[in-house]
N, C-alpha and C positions, 0 to 999 in steps of 0.2 A: 504494500500500500504506500503510495507516495505521501511524503510528509505534508504537502499542501492539502491533500484530500483529507488526511487524518485531522489536521488542524481545523478544516472547515466543518467536518462532522462533529468534532468536540465542541465547536462554537455554536452548533445548531444552524450553521449557514448552509442549508441544503442546496439552494440554487447554485452557489459556488462549487459545492462538491460535485453536483451533476455536470457542471461545465468542465471541471477537471476530468471527470469520467468520459465526457464526450471527446475530449482531446486524446485521452488514452485509447479510446475505441478507434479513432482515426489512425493513430500511430501504429497500431498493430496490423492495419491494412488487410483485414479479413483473411487470416491464415486458416488452414483447415480446422474445423471444429473438433472437439473431443480428443485433443492430443495432449500428451504429457501426463504427469501424475494427476489423478482424478481431482484431488482437492485444489489443484492449481489451474484447472482448465477454465478457460474463458468460453462460456457456452453461447451467450447471446451476442449477436453481431449488429444490433440496432434494428432488427426486424420489427415491424409494426405488430403490436399485440391486440389491437382493436378487432373485435369480432372473431378472434382466432381460438382454436383449441390449443391451450397452452399446457405444456408439460414443465413442471417446476422440479428441478433436480436438487436434492439436498446433499451436496458433496463435501460439506465441511462438518464441523462437530455438532453434537446434540444441542449444545447451548446456542450455536449459530442458528440452527433450525428453529428453536423455540423463540429466539429473539426476533427473527425476521418473519415469523408466521403472521405477525400483525399486518403485513402488507398483502396478504391473500385477499382480504375483503376489497380493498381498492383495486387490486388487480382484476378480480372477478367482475367489478363494475364496468370494466372495459372489454374483457375477454368474453368469448362465447362459452368457454368452460375452462376449469382449472383442475388439473390432475397433479397431485403431489406425490413424487417418487421419493420416499423418505425412509429414514432408519426404522427398521421393524419395531424396535422397542417404543417408538413414539406413536405408532399407528393408533392405539386405543384412544389417545388424546387428540390427535390431529384430524381424524377422519370426519369429525363433526364440527371442525373449526369453521368460523365464518369465512366464506369465500372459497372453500374447498369442496369441489363437486365429488372428488374421488381421491382416496389415498391408497397407494400400493407400496409394498415393501421394496426398498432399495437392494440391489444385488449387482454383482459383476455382469457385464454384458449389456444387452439392450432391453429396454422396458417392453412389456407385452401389451402396449396400448398404442392407439393411433393418436397422432398429434400433428399440428401444423407448425408450431414454434416451440422451441425449448429454451429454458433459461435456468441458470443457477439461482437458488433462492436469495443469495446475498446480492445478486444483480437486479433483483426486482425493484427496489426503491429507485434506482437510477432509471430503469425502463419506464416506470410510471410517473417519473418526476415527482416523487413523494413530497408532500408538503409537511410542514412542521406538525400540524394537527394530526396527520396520519402517522407520525412517529410518536408523538406525545399522547399515548392512550392513557387516560387518567384512571382507569379501573382494570380489573382482570380481563384478559382476552383468551384465556385457556380454561377449558372445563375438564373435570375428571369424571370418568365413568365410575359408578358406585362399585365398591368391592367390600368384602367382609374383612374387617381389620380390628385387631384387638385394641381396645381403648388404651390410651396412654395413662400411665399412673400419674395422678394429680395430687399426691400427698406430700410433696417435697418443695413446694414453692414454684417459682417461675421456671417453666420448662424450656430449656435452651438447647437447641440442636447444634451440633458442631460438624464442620467439614474442614479439614486442614491439608489434605494431600491433593495432588493434581496428577494428570497424565504426563507423558514424556515432553509435551510441548511447554517450554518456558518454566523450568523448575523454580525460577525466582518467585513464583506465585505461592510456593509452599511454605507453610508455617511449621516450625519445629513443635512436635506434639507436647514436649515438656513445658512449653510456655502456657499451654491452655489450662494447666492446673491453676494458674492465677485467676481464671475466670470463676472458679468455684468459690462458694462462700454461703453464709446463712441466707436462706430464701432463694437459692439458685440450685436447680437440679439439671445437671449436664447430661445430654443424650447424644451418643455418637451416631451420626448418619454415614460415617466413613466406612466404606467396604474394605474388607481384608485386614482389619486391625487385630492384633493379638490381645489376649486377655491381659498380658503384662502392660501393654501400652494403654489399654483402657483403664486399668487399675491406677497407673501413674497419673493419668488425667483426672480420674475420678468420675468417669462417664459410664452410663449404662448404654449397652449396644442395642440400637433399634435399626441398624442398617438393613438394606434390602436391595437386591439386584433389579427389582421390578420398579420401573419409573412411575407407574400409576400409584403403587403403594407408597413410594417415596413422596409423591405429591400429597397423598392423604396424611402422611406423617407431618409434612410441613404445615398443613392446616391444623393439626392437633397441637403442635408446639406453640408456645407464646412468641418465640423468637428463634431465628436461625443466625448463627455467626459462622460465616464461611469465607473461603478464599475465592478467587476469581475462577469459577468453574461452572459446569452446567447447573448445579444446584442454585446458584445465584439467579440465573435466568429463569429457572422453573419457579422459584419463589416469586420473582417479579411478575411473571406472566399470570400467576395464580392470585396475585395481590396479597401475598403473605409478607409479613415483616421480616426483613433480613438485614443483617449488618455485614458488609462485604469488606474484607481486609485486602488492601491493594499494595503492591510493591511500588517503589518510587517511580519506575518507568512503566506505568501501567498501560494496558492495551488501549487502542484508539477509541474503543466504545465507552470508556470511562473518562470523566474530566480529570485533568492532572492535579486538581485541588478542589476543595469543597466537598460537602457531605451529601449532595444530591445529584441524581442523574435524571435527565428528561426522558430516558428510556423507560425507567421504572420508578414510579412515585413511592412505592412501598419499601424501597431500599435506602439504606444509609451507608455512606462510604467512609472508611477509615484508611488514610494514606500513610505510607512510610514517609518520613521526612529525610531519612538517610538511607541510601541503598543498602539492603540486606539487614537492616535493623528492625526486627519485629517486636522488640521489647517495649518500645514506646507505643506501638500500635495496640498491643494487647493491654497495656496500661490505660490507654484511652478508652478501649472497649470496656474494661473493668470499671472505670470511673462512670461511664455511661450507664452500665448496669446498676451501679450503686444509686445513681440519680433516679433511674427508673423505679427501683425498689422503694425509694424514699418519696416517691410521688413528685419528683422534680426538685426536692430540697437537697442541697449539698450538706453532707455530714462527714463524720470521721470515716476513715477507711474501713471497709468491711473486715 
């Protein structure tokens, strides 16, 4: 992503971002489609989407699909139909999303549907010239199908979910688990949403394991919790799309979708951001989150440390 584009997106200057995208589209001079690693492919070549059967390819991460799902409704307002070719684990949530006529599981090879135009989901806002009001959705835009889920224990105070590990992309986002113990205290019950953690790690943090590989079940857990404290990963996007309260811990050189400073994001009104002030230093970030927890527990009054 070009620096100018990222700066425009961060500032909410979407007309400038689309102008930069237009220039980039001309510079690549229409090479063959669907070449190179899938997540780096440029699918759309400026084709008109109006009145067309559009296939939307979800070639990036789960969080990217969740974040850009908001653009399916305005896309459908101009297209004849919208088929979402997306990650199988997301199908139960996205098949009834606004603007989606049909959702089918993503796999290697070609999709088994007819279409006239195809586009990668992260290219959709450029193609539809998305306006700020189409980005700033003030409420939840993702629904969860009902499932049977054991109720969360509510006998230990504020129920706080934790996510601190990330995938292989940009390990700077990851918070050392040992620091999370500092979030514990009277009136706070920590619950781990992190998959693959050991009993020793959970004991060191003081968290109860409620992790699940099922994203629908994860979404229901987010709704049961009072708050989620997480790093920049799919869980942050899922919480934001569901309108759940989440505090997102960001490293100093955070990704383009987050502002470089400030506590709020126009992408997700239910999220609160906590930034590193020094690269690699999570101690102050966790201290800020701990202080915010204390203030919340005390109803907004500042008091002695927990």
